N, CA, C and O atoms as a MOPAC input file, in Angstrom:
PM7 MOZYME 1SCF
protein

 N    -44.64100 1    70.23600 1  -121.26100 1
 C    -44.75200 1    69.10900 1  -122.18100 1
 C    -43.85600 1    67.96200 1  -121.68700 1
 O    -42.69500 1    68.17400 1  -121.33400 1
 N    -44.39500 1    66.79200 1  -121.67000 1
 C    -43.69200 1    65.60500 1  -121.20000 1
 C    -42.60300 1    65.20400 1  -122.19900 1
 O    -42.81800 1    65.24500 1  -123.41000 1
 N    -41.43400 1    64.81800 1  -121.68000 1
 C    -40.35400 1    64.38000 1  -122.55800 1
 C    -40.71200 1    63.03700 1  -123.20700 1
 O    -41.59900 1    62.32800 1  -122.73300 1
 N    -40.01900 1    62.70200 1  -124.28400 1
 C    -40.33400 1    61.51600 1  -125.07700 1
 C    -40.21200 1    60.22000 1  -124.28200 1
 O    -41.06000 1    59.33800 1  -124.41500 1
 N    -39.17600 1    60.09000 1  -123.46200 1
 C    -38.99200 1    58.87000 1  -122.66300 1
 C    -40.15700 1    58.69900 1  -121.69200 1
 O    -40.68400 1    57.59600 1  -121.54200 1
 N    -40.55700 1    59.77600 1  -121.03800 1
 C    -41.68600 1    59.70300 1  -120.10800 1
 C    -42.98500 1    59.39000 1  -120.84200 1
 O    -43.80200 1    58.61100 1  -120.35000 1
 N    -43.18100 1    59.99100 1  -122.01700 1
 C    -44.36400 1    59.67000 1  -122.82300 1
 C    -44.39800 1    58.18200 1  -123.13700 1
 O    -45.42900 1    57.52900 1  -122.97700 1
 N    -43.26000 1    57.64600 1  -123.58800 1
 C    -43.19800 1    56.23100 1  -123.94200 1
 C    -43.50000 1    55.36900 1  -122.71700 1
 O    -44.25600 1    54.40200 1  -122.81200 1
 N    -42.91000 1    55.71400 1  -121.56100 1
 C    -43.15300 1    54.94900 1  -120.33700 1
 C    -44.62700 1    54.97700 1  -119.95200 1
 O    -45.20100 1    53.94500 1  -119.60200 1
 N    -45.23800 1    56.15400 1  -120.01700 1
 C    -46.64700 1    56.27400 1  -119.64100 1
 C    -47.54200 1    55.49000 1  -120.60400 1
 O    -48.46000 1    54.79200 1  -120.17300 1
 N    -47.27800 1    55.60600 1  -121.88900 1
 C    -48.08400 1    54.87700 1  -122.86400 1
 C    -47.91300 1    53.37300 1  -122.67200 1
 O    -48.88300 1    52.62500 1  -122.79700 1
 N    -46.70300 1    52.91800 1  -122.37200 1
 C    -46.49000 1    51.49200 1  -122.11700 1
 C    -47.28100 1    51.03600 1  -120.89100 1
 O    -47.82900 1    49.93400 1  -120.88800 1
 N    -47.34700 1    51.86600 1  -119.85500 1
 C    -48.15900 1    51.50600 1  -118.68700 1
 C    -49.64400 1    51.49200 1  -119.03700 1
 O    -50.38300 1    50.63500 1  -118.55300 1
 N    -50.08500 1    52.42500 1  -119.86500 1
 C    -51.48800 1    52.41700 1  -120.30200 1
 C    -51.79900 1    51.14800 1  -121.09000 1
 O    -52.84800 1    50.53500 1  -120.89500 1
 N    -50.89600 1    50.75900 1  -121.97000 1
 C    -51.10700 1    49.53300 1  -122.74200 1
 C    -51.11600 1    48.31800 1  -121.81600 1
 O    -51.94600 1    47.42300 1  -121.97400 1
 N    -50.20000 1    48.28400 1  -120.85500 1
 C    -50.17200 1    47.17500 1  -119.89900 1
 C    -51.48100 1    47.12500 1  -119.10700 1
 O    -52.01000 1    46.04600 1  -118.83900 1
 N    -51.99300 1    48.28100 1  -118.74200 1
 C    -53.25200 1    48.35200 1  -118.00200 1
 C    -54.38900 1    47.72400 1  -118.81000 1
 O    -55.26500 1    47.06600 1  -118.24800 1
 N    -54.37300 1    47.92600 1  -120.12100 1
 C    -55.42700 1    47.38000 1  -120.97800 1
 C    -55.45800 1    45.85900 1  -120.95400 1
 O    -56.50900 1    45.25800 1  -121.18000 1
 N    -54.32700 1    45.23300 1  -120.68300 1
 C    -54.24600 1    43.77200 1  -120.64400 1
 C    -54.82900 1    43.17700 1  -119.36200 1
 O    -55.04800 1    41.96700 1  -119.30200 1
 N    -55.08300 1    43.97900 1  -118.35500 1
 C    -55.42100 1    43.44600 1  -117.03400 1
 C    -56.75400 1    42.71100 1  -116.97500 1
 O    -56.89000 1    41.76000 1  -116.20500 1
 N    -57.74000 1    43.12500 1  -117.76600 1
 C    -59.02800 1    42.43300 1  -117.71500 1
 C    -59.25200 1    41.51000 1  -118.91000 1
 O    -60.32400 1    40.92400 1  -119.05900 1
 N    -58.24400 1    41.38800 1  -119.74800 1
 C    -58.32500 1    40.42700 1  -120.83700 1
 C    -59.08900 1    40.87600 1  -122.06800 1
 O    -59.22000 1    40.10300 1  -123.01700 1
 N    -59.59300 1    42.09400 1  -122.08300 1
 C    -60.27100 1    42.58600 1  -123.28300 1
 C    -60.15300 1    44.10200 1  -123.38900 1
 O    -59.99400 1    44.80000 1  -122.38800 1
 N    -60.23200 1    44.58900 1  -124.60600 1
 C    -60.20000 1    46.03000 1  -124.86800 1
 C    -61.59900 1    46.45600 1  -125.27700 1
 O    -62.11600 1    46.03800 1  -126.31300 1
 N    -62.20100 1    47.29700 1  -124.44400 1
 C    -63.54900 1    47.77400 1  -124.75600 1
 C    -63.46800 1    49.03400 1  -125.61500 1
 O    -62.42300 1    49.67700 1  -125.71400 1
 N    -64.59000 1    49.36200 1  -126.22600 1
 C    -64.68500 1    50.59500 1  -127.00700 1
 C    -64.39900 1    51.79700 1  -126.10400 1
 O    -63.73700 1    52.75000 1  -126.51500 1
 N    -64.90700 1    51.74000 1  -124.86800 1
 C    -64.69900 1    52.85200 1  -123.92200 1
 C    -63.21700 1    53.00700 1  -123.57300 1
 O    -62.70000 1    54.12300 1  -123.51800 1
 N    -62.54000 1    51.87900 1  -123.33700 1
 C    -61.10600 1    51.95300 1  -123.03000 1
 C    -60.32400 1    52.49400 1  -124.22100 1
 O    -59.43200 1    53.32600 1  -124.05600 1
 N    -60.65300 1    52.02400 1  -125.41300 1
 C    -59.96100 1    52.49300 1  -126.60700 1
 C    -60.17300 1    53.99100 1  -126.80200 1
 O    -59.23400 1    54.71100 1  -127.14400 1
 N    -61.39000 1    54.45900 1  -126.59000 1
 C    -61.69600 1    55.88300 1  -126.72200 1
 C    -60.90300 1    56.70900 1  -125.71000 1
 O    -60.34500 1    57.75100 1  -126.05400 1
 N    -60.85600 1    56.23900 1  -124.46100 1
 C    -60.10100 1    56.96800 1  -123.43100 1
 C    -58.60500 1    56.92000 1  -123.72100 1
 O    -57.89700 1    57.89500 1  -123.47300 1
 N    -58.11900 1    55.80100 1  -124.24100 1
 C    -56.70700 1    55.69400 1  -124.61800 1
 C    -56.38000 1    56.72200 1  -125.70100 1
 O    -55.33900 1    57.37400 1  -125.64000 1
 N    -57.25700 1    56.86800 1  -126.68400 1
 C    -57.03600 1    57.86700 1  -127.73900 1
 C    -56.99000 1    59.27800 1  -127.15600 1
 O    -56.18200 1    60.10200 1  -127.58300 1
 N    -57.85400 1    59.55600 1  -126.18500 1
 C    -57.82600 1    60.86700 1  -125.51400 1
 C    -56.50300 1    61.06400 1  -124.78000 1
 O    -55.93200 1    62.15500 1  -124.80000 1
 N    -56.02000 1    60.00800 1  -124.13500 1
 C    -54.74200 1    60.08900 1  -123.41300 1
 C    -53.60600 1    60.37500 1  -124.38500 1
 O    -52.77400 1    61.24600 1  -124.12700 1
 N    -53.56200 1    59.65100 1  -125.49600 1
 C    -52.49200 1    59.87100 1  -126.48100 1
 C    -52.50600 1    61.29700 1  -127.00600 1
 O    -51.45600 1    61.91800 1  -127.17300 1
 N    -53.70100 1    61.81000 1  -127.26700 1
 C    -53.82500 1    63.19000 1  -127.74500 1
 C    -53.35200 1    64.17400 1  -126.67500 1
 O    -52.59600 1    65.10000 1  -126.96700 1
 N    -53.79900 1    63.96800 1  -125.43900 1
 C    -53.42300 1    64.86700 1  -124.34800 1
 C    -51.91700 1    64.83500 1  -124.07900 1
 O    -51.33200 1    65.83700 1  -123.66900 1
 N    -51.30400 1    63.69100 1  -124.30800 1
 C    -49.86400 1    63.55400 1  -124.08000 1
 C    -49.04000 1    64.11900 1  -125.22800 1
 O    -47.81200 1    64.17000 1  -125.15600 1
 N    -49.72000 1    64.54000 1  -126.28300 1
 C    -49.02000 1    65.18700 1  -127.38400 1
 C    -48.48100 1    64.24500 1  -128.44400 1
 O    -47.64100 1    64.63900 1  -129.25300 1
 N    -48.95100 1    63.01400 1  -128.45000 1
 C    -48.50600 1    62.10400 1  -129.50400 1
 C    -49.15400 1    62.52300 1  -130.80300 1
 O    -50.36500 1    62.73600 1  -130.85700 1
 N    -48.35900 1    62.64300 1  -131.85100 1
 C    -48.87700 1    62.99700 1  -133.16700 1
 C    -49.49300 1    61.75600 1  -133.81000 1
 O    -49.06700 1    60.63600 1  -133.52500 1
 N    -50.49400 1    61.94500 1  -134.67500 1
 C    -51.16700 1    60.79100 1  -135.28400 1
 C    -50.21000 1    59.78000 1  -135.91500 1
 O    -50.42400 1    58.57300 1  -135.80200 1
 N    -49.15900 1    60.26000 1  -136.57500 1
 C    -48.24800 1    59.30800 1  -137.20700 1
 C    -47.50000 1    58.47200 1  -136.16600 1
 O    -47.09400 1    57.34500 1  -136.45100 1
 N    -47.32000 1    59.01400 1  -134.96800 1
 C    -46.65700 1    58.25700 1  -133.91300 1
 C    -47.56600 1    57.15300 1  -133.37100 1
 O    -47.07800 1    56.11900 1  -132.91500 1
 N    -48.85800 1    57.36300 1  -133.41800 1
 C    -49.79200 1    56.37300 1  -132.87900 1
 C    -49.74800 1    55.05900 1  -133.63700 1
 O    -50.05200 1    54.00700 1  -133.07500 1
 N    -49.37400 1    55.11200 1  -134.90500 1
 C    -49.30600 1    53.86900 1  -135.66500 1
 C    -47.88300 1    53.55800 1  -136.09200 1
 O    -47.65100 1    52.61700 1  -136.85100 1
 N    -46.94100 1    54.33500 1  -135.61500 1
 C    -45.54100 1    54.15400 1  -135.99000 1
 C    -44.76600 1    53.31400 1  -134.99900 1
 O    -45.35000 1    52.54700 1  -134.23400 1
 N    -43.47200 1    53.45500 1  -135.01200 1
 C    -42.60900 1    52.60100 1  -134.19100 1
 C    -42.82700 1    52.74800 1  -132.69100 1
 O    -42.62000 1    51.78200 1  -131.95600 1
 N    -43.23200 1    53.90100 1  -132.21400 1
 C    -43.42200 1    54.07000 1  -130.77800 1
 C    -44.53100 1    53.16600 1  -130.25200 1
 O    -44.37200 1    52.54600 1  -129.20100 1
 N    -45.63600 1    53.08200 1  -130.95700 1
 C    -46.73400 1    52.22700 1  -130.54400 1
 C    -46.34400 1    50.76300 1  -130.70800 1
 O    -46.62700 1    49.93900 1  -129.83900 1
 N    -45.69500 1    50.44200 1  -131.82000 1
 C    -45.23600 1    49.07300 1  -132.03400 1
 C    -44.26100 1    48.64000 1  -130.95300 1
 O    -44.34100 1    47.52500 1  -130.43800 1
 N    -43.34200 1    49.52900 1  -130.61600 1
 C    -42.36800 1    49.24100 1  -129.55800 1
 C    -43.08600 1    49.03400 1  -128.22400 1
 O    -42.75600 1    48.12200 1  -127.46600 1
 N    -44.06300 1    49.88600 1  -127.94900 1
 C    -44.79700 1    49.79200 1  -126.68300 1
 C    -45.56200 1    48.47500 1  -126.58300 1
 O    -45.49000 1    47.79300 1  -125.56100 1
 N    -46.29800 1    48.11200 1  -127.64200 1
 C    -47.06200 1    46.85900 1  -127.59600 1
 C    -46.14500 1    45.64600 1  -127.50600 1
 O    -46.45900 1    44.68200 1  -126.80800 1
 N    -45.03400 1    45.68500 1  -128.19500 1
 C    -44.07700 1    44.58000 1  -128.13700 1
 C    -43.52400 1    44.42700 1  -126.72100 1
 O    -43.43900 1    43.31400 1  -126.20200 1
 N    -43.15100 1    45.53400 1  -126.10300 1
 C    -42.61700 1    45.50300 1  -124.73200 1
 C    -43.66800 1    45.00100 1  -123.75100 1
 O    -43.35700 1    44.22700 1  -122.84600 1
 N    -44.90700 1    45.43900 1  -123.92700 1
 C    -45.99000 1    45.04500 1  -123.02700 1
 C    -46.32100 1    43.56100 1  -123.18500 1
 O    -46.54000 1    42.86600 1  -122.19200 1
 N    -46.35800 1    43.08100 1  -124.40700 1
 C    -46.61200 1    41.64700 1  -124.62200 1
 C    -45.55100 1    40.80200 1  -123.92800 1
 O    -45.87300 1    39.80500 1  -123.28200 1
 N    -44.29400 1    41.19700 1  -124.05800 1
 C    -43.20100 1    40.46200 1  -123.41200 1
 C    -43.33400 1    40.53400 1  -121.89100 1
 O    -43.14200 1    39.53200 1  -121.20300 1
 N    -43.65500 1    41.69900 1  -121.37300 1
 C    -43.77400 1    41.88200 1  -119.91400 1
 C    -44.94300 1    41.09400 1  -119.34600 1
 O    -44.88300 1    40.62800 1  -118.20800 1
 N    -45.99800 1    40.94200 1  -120.12100 1
 C    -47.19900 1    40.28000 1  -119.64600 1
 C    -47.06600 1    38.74700 1  -119.64100 1
 O    -48.00200 1    38.04000 1  -119.26700 1
 N    -45.91400 1    38.25100 1  -120.05200 1
 C    -45.69300 1    36.80500 1  -120.13400 1
 C    -45.65100 1    36.13000 1  -118.75900 1
 O    -45.96100 1    34.94500 1  -118.63700 1
 N    -45.26800 1    36.88400 1  -117.73100 1
 C    -45.23600 1    36.31400 1  -116.37500 1
 C    -45.46000 1    37.42200 1  -115.35300 1
 O    -45.25300 1    38.60100 1  -115.64200 1
 N    -45.88400 1    37.02800 1  -114.15900 1
 C    -46.09500 1    38.01200 1  -113.09600 1
 C    -44.79500 1    38.72300 1  -112.74000 1
 O    -44.80000 1    39.92400 1  -112.46700 1
 N    -43.68500 1    37.99500 1  -112.74200 1
 C    -42.39100 1    38.59700 1  -112.38900 1
 C    -41.97500 1    39.64500 1  -113.42200 1
 O    -41.53300 1    40.73800 1  -113.06800 1
 N    -42.12200 1    39.29800 1  -114.69300 1
 C    -41.76600 1    40.25700 1  -115.74900 1
 C    -42.68000 1    41.47600 1  -115.71000 1
 O    -42.22800 1    42.60700 1  -115.88800 1
 N    -43.96800 1    41.23900 1  -115.47700 1
 C    -44.92900 1    42.34300 1  -115.41100 1
 C    -44.58600 1    43.27700 1  -114.24900 1
 O    -44.62400 1    44.49700 1  -114.40500 1
 N    -44.25300 1    42.71500 1  -113.09600 1
 C    -43.89800 1    43.52800 1  -111.93200 1
 C    -42.63800 1    44.35700 1  -112.20500 1
 O    -42.58800 1    45.53900 1  -111.86700 1
 N    -41.62600 1    43.74100 1  -112.81500 1
 C    -40.39300 1    44.46300 1  -113.12200 1
 C    -40.67200 1    45.59200 1  -114.11300 1
 O    -40.16700 1    46.70300 1  -113.95000 1
 N    -41.46300 1    45.31500 1  -115.12200 1
 C    -41.84100 1    46.29600 1  -116.13800 1
 C    -42.56200 1    47.47700 1  -115.49000 1
 O    -42.22700 1    48.63400 1  -115.74200 1
 N    -43.55800 1    47.17200 1  -114.65100 1
 C    -44.32100 1    48.20000 1  -113.94800 1
 C    -43.40900 1    49.01200 1  -113.03000 1
 O    -43.47300 1    50.24100 1  -113.01400 1
 N    -42.56800 1    48.32800 1  -112.27300 1
 C    -41.66900 1    49.00000 1  -111.33200 1
 C    -40.72000 1    49.94700 1  -112.05800 1
 O    -40.55200 1    51.09300 1  -111.64100 1
 N    -40.09400 1    49.47900 1  -113.14800 1
 C    -39.13100 1    50.31200 1  -113.88900 1
 C    -39.78500 1    51.57000 1  -114.45100 1
 O    -39.25500 1    52.67100 1  -114.30100 1
 N    -40.92600 1    51.40500 1  -115.09100 1
 C    -41.58700 1    52.57400 1  -115.68900 1
 C    -42.13100 1    53.52100 1  -114.62100 1
 O    -42.02200 1    54.73900 1  -114.75500 1
 N    -42.71100 1    52.96600 1  -113.57000 1
 C    -43.22400 1    53.81700 1  -112.48900 1
 C    -42.09000 1    54.60800 1  -111.83800 1
 O    -42.26200 1    55.78600 1  -111.52500 1
 N    -40.94500 1    53.97900 1  -111.63400 1
 C    -39.80000 1    54.67700 1  -111.02300 1
 C    -39.33500 1    55.83900 1  -111.90300 1
 O    -39.10400 1    56.94400 1  -111.41300 1
 N    -39.20000 1    55.57900 1  -113.19700 1
 C    -38.75200 1    56.65700 1  -114.09400 1
 C    -39.77500 1    57.79100 1  -114.13600 1
 O    -39.40000 1    58.96400 1  -114.11600 1
 N    -41.06200 1    57.45100 1  -114.19400 1
 C    -42.09400 1    58.49000 1  -114.22600 1
 C    -42.13100 1    59.26700 1  -112.91200 1
 O    -42.28500 1    60.48900 1  -112.91600 1
 N    -41.99100 1    58.57000 1  -111.80000 1
 C    -41.95700 1    59.23100 1  -110.49400 1
 C    -40.74800 1    60.16800 1  -110.40500 1
 O    -40.87700 1    61.31700 1  -109.98400 1
 N    -39.57800 1    59.66900 1  -110.80400 1
 C    -38.35600 1    60.47600 1  -110.75400 1
 C    -38.44900 1    61.71100 1  -111.64600 1
 O    -37.84700 1    62.74200 1  -111.34600 1
 N    -39.20800 1    61.60700 1  -112.74900 1
 C    -39.37100 1    62.73000 1  -113.67500 1
 C    -40.49100 1    63.68000 1  -113.24900 1
 O    -40.70300 1    64.71500 1  -113.88100 1
 N    -41.21300 1    63.32500 1  -112.16700 1
 C    -42.26900 1    64.20000 1  -111.66300 1
 C    -43.63700 1    63.97100 1  -112.29000 1
 O    -44.48700 1    64.86100 1  -112.26300 1
 N    -43.85600 1    62.78900 1  -112.85400 1
 C    -45.11500 1    62.51900 1  -113.55000 1
 C    -46.00700 1    61.50800 1  -112.84100 1
 O    -46.84000 1    60.87000 1  -113.48500 1
 N    -45.85300 1    61.34900 1  -111.54800 1
 C    -46.66700 1    60.37700 1  -110.80800 1
 C    -48.15300 1    60.67000 1  -110.91600 1
 O    -48.94200 1    59.77400 1  -111.21700 1
 N    -48.53900 1    61.90200 1  -110.67600 1
 C    -49.96100 1    62.25800 1  -110.64300 1
 C    -50.60600 1    62.10900 1  -112.01900 1
 O    -51.67800 1    61.51500 1  -112.13600 1
 N    -49.97300 1    62.63300 1  -113.04600 1
 C    -50.55500 1    62.52100 1  -114.39700 1
 C    -50.62900 1    61.05800 1  -114.82100 1
 O    -51.57300 1    60.66800 1  -115.50800 1
 N    -49.65600 1    60.24300 1  -114.42900 1
 C    -49.68800 1    58.81800 1  -114.75100 1
 C    -50.87400 1    58.14800 1  -114.08200 1
 O    -51.61600 1    57.40600 1  -114.72700 1
 N    -51.05800 1    58.40200 1  -112.80300 1
 C    -52.18800 1    57.81000 1  -112.07500 1
 C    -53.51800 1    58.28400 1  -112.62500 1
 O    -54.46400 1    57.50200 1  -112.72200 1
 N    -53.60400 1    59.55800 1  -112.98700 1
 C    -54.85000 1    60.08000 1  -113.54300 1
 C    -55.23000 1    59.33500 1  -114.81700 1
 O    -56.37400 1    58.90600 1  -114.96300 1
 N    -54.28100 1    59.17700 1  -115.74400 1
 C    -54.59900 1    58.52000 1  -117.01000 1
 C    -54.83400 1    57.03100 1  -116.82000 1
 O    -55.72800 1    56.46900 1  -117.45200 1
 N    -54.05000 1    56.37600 1  -115.96100 1
 C    -54.30800 1    54.95700 1  -115.68900 1
 C    -55.72300 1    54.77900 1  -115.13900 1
 O    -56.45500 1    53.88500 1  -115.56600 1
 N    -56.10000 1    55.63300 1  -114.19200 1
 C    -57.43400 1    55.55500 1  -113.60400 1
 C    -58.52600 1    55.80200 1  -114.61900 1
 O    -59.53000 1    55.09000 1  -114.63700 1
 N    -58.34500 1    56.80500 1  -115.46900 1
 C    -59.36500 1    57.12400 1  -116.48000 1
 C    -59.53600 1    55.99100 1  -117.48300 1
 O    -60.66200 1    55.61600 1  -117.81200 1
 N    -58.42600 1    55.44600 1  -117.96800 1
 C    -58.50800 1    54.37800 1  -118.96000 1
 C    -59.13000 1    53.12500 1  -118.34200 1
 O    -60.03600 1    52.53000 1  -118.92500 1
 N    -58.64500 1    52.72300 1  -117.16500 1
 C    -59.15700 1    51.50700 1  -116.53800 1
 C    -60.61700 1    51.63900 1  -116.11100 1
 O    -61.38200 1    50.68300 1  -116.24100 1
 N    -61.01200 1    52.79000 1  -115.61100 1
 C    -62.38100 1    52.97500 1  -115.12200 1
 C    -63.38400 1    53.24900 1  -116.24000 1
 O    -64.59100 1    53.24500 1  -115.99800 1
 N    -62.90900 1    53.48300 1  -117.44200 1
 C    -63.80500 1    53.87300 1  -118.52900 1
 C    -64.88500 1    52.82600 1  -118.81600 1
 O    -65.97300 1    53.17000 1  -119.27800 1
 N    -64.59100 1    51.55200 1  -118.54500 1
 C    -65.61600 1    50.51500 1  -118.73800 1
 C    -65.88700 1    49.75300 1  -117.43700 1
 O    -66.40700 1    48.63800 1  -117.45900 1
 N    -65.53300 1    50.36000 1  -116.31700 1
 C    -65.71400 1    49.72700 1  -115.01200 1
 C    -64.46400 1    48.96300 1  -114.61200 1
 O    -63.81300 1    48.33800 1  -115.45000 1
 N    -64.13200 1    49.01400 1  -113.33200 1
 C    -62.93000 1    48.34600 1  -112.82300 1
 C    -63.26300 1    46.93800 1  -112.34200 1
 O    -64.16800 1    46.75300 1  -111.52800 1
 N    -62.53200 1    45.94600 1  -112.84500 1
 C    -62.67800 1    44.60500 1  -112.27600 1
 C    -61.56100 1    44.40700 1  -111.23600 1
 O    -60.73700 1    45.29900 1  -111.03200 1
 N    -61.53600 1    43.26400 1  -110.59700 1
 C    -60.57300 1    43.01900 1  -109.52800 1
 C    -59.12800 1    43.12600 1  -109.96900 1
 O    -58.31000 1    43.72300 1  -109.26800 1
 N    -58.79900 1    42.55400 1  -111.12500 1
 C    -57.42000 1    42.62000 1  -111.61600 1
 C    -57.01600 1    44.06100 1  -111.92900 1
 O    -55.88700 1    44.46800 1  -111.65500 1
 N    -57.93300 1    44.82000 1  -112.49700 1
 C    -57.64000 1    46.21900 1  -112.81200 1
 C    -57.43700 1    47.03300 1  -111.53700 1
 O    -56.54100 1    47.87400 1  -111.47300 1
 N    -58.26500 1    46.78700 1  -110.52700 1
 C    -58.10900 1    47.49300 1  -109.24700 1
 C    -56.75500 1    47.19300 1  -108.62700 1
 O    -56.06900 1    48.10000 1  -108.15600 1
 N    -56.36800 1    45.91500 1  -108.62600 1
 C    -55.06500 1    45.53300 1  -108.06400 1
 C    -53.92100 1    46.19300 1  -108.82500 1
 O    -52.95400 1    46.65800 1  -108.22100 1
 N    -54.03300 1    46.23300 1  -110.14400 1
 C    -53.00600 1    46.87100 1  -110.96000 1
 C    -52.90400 1    48.36000 1  -110.62300 1
 O    -51.80700 1    48.88800 1  -110.44200 1
 N    -54.04900 1    49.02600 1  -110.54100 1
 C    -54.06900 1    50.44800 1  -110.23200 1
 C    -53.51800 1    50.72300 1  -108.83200 1
 O    -52.78100 1    51.68900 1  -108.63700 1
 N    -53.86300 1    49.89500 1  -107.87700 1
 C    -53.34100 1    50.05000 1  -106.51000 1
 C    -51.83300 1    49.85400 1  -106.47300 1
 O    -51.13000 1    50.58800 1  -105.77800 1
 N    -51.33200 1    48.87900 1  -107.20800 1
 C    -49.88800 1    48.63500 1  -107.25000 1
 C    -49.17200 1    49.81100 1  -107.91300 1
 O    -48.12900 1    50.25200 1  -107.42900 1
 N    -49.72100 1    50.32000 1  -109.01100 1
 C    -49.14600 1    51.47700 1  -109.67700 1
 C    -49.12300 1    52.68300 1  -108.75200 1
 O    -48.13500 1    53.41600 1  -108.70100 1
 N    -50.21300 1    52.88600 1  -108.02300 1
 C    -50.29600 1    54.01400 1  -107.09000 1
 C    -49.21700 1    53.90300 1  -106.01300 1
 O    -48.55300 1    54.88600 1  -105.68500 1
 N    -49.05000 1    52.70300 1  -105.46900 1
 C    -48.02900 1    52.50500 1  -104.43400 1
 C    -46.63000 1    52.82000 1  -104.99200 1
 O    -45.84000 1    53.50200 1  -104.33900 1
 N    -46.33400 1    52.32800 1  -106.18300 1
 C    -45.02000 1    52.57300 1  -106.76800 1
 C    -44.79800 1    54.04300 1  -107.11600 1
 O    -43.68700 1    54.55700 1  -106.99300 1
 N    -45.85000 1    54.70400 1  -107.54600 1
 C    -45.71300 1    56.10200 1  -107.98600 1
 C    -45.72300 1    57.10000 1  -106.82500 1
 O    -45.15200 1    58.18500 1  -106.94300 1
 N    -46.35800 1    56.75300 1  -105.71900 1
 C    -46.51700 1    57.73500 1  -104.64200 1
 C    -45.71200 1    57.45900 1  -103.37800 1
 O    -45.48800 1    58.37900 1  -102.59100 1
 N    -45.27500 1    56.23700 1  -103.16000 1
 C    -44.50900 1    55.92100 1  -101.94400 1
 C    -43.05700 1    56.33900 1  -102.05500 1
 O    -42.28400 1    56.14200 1  -101.11700 1

């Protein structure tokens, strides 16, 4: 079972990934719900402070390319150090590909992969 800090980091990266194409599709939302369930988030956590904290952090990070890169780098490093690189990439790929990958999503996924695996 993934520790709480790693869960929060992964969910924040999933939320950041959702911002890459500028819209949230039904398919992405459905896959995100599957990810939250698989990661062991309880229903009350999905609408509680953890989700609010994650969306707030992601909105702030998405304000500029520099902030987004720092946000991605910090979370990817912690997840990599905790041994969650593969599961992070799997869920990022599933969520982003659920409605087809556009160019921005592909670049985001490639950058995440480089940070998590190099």
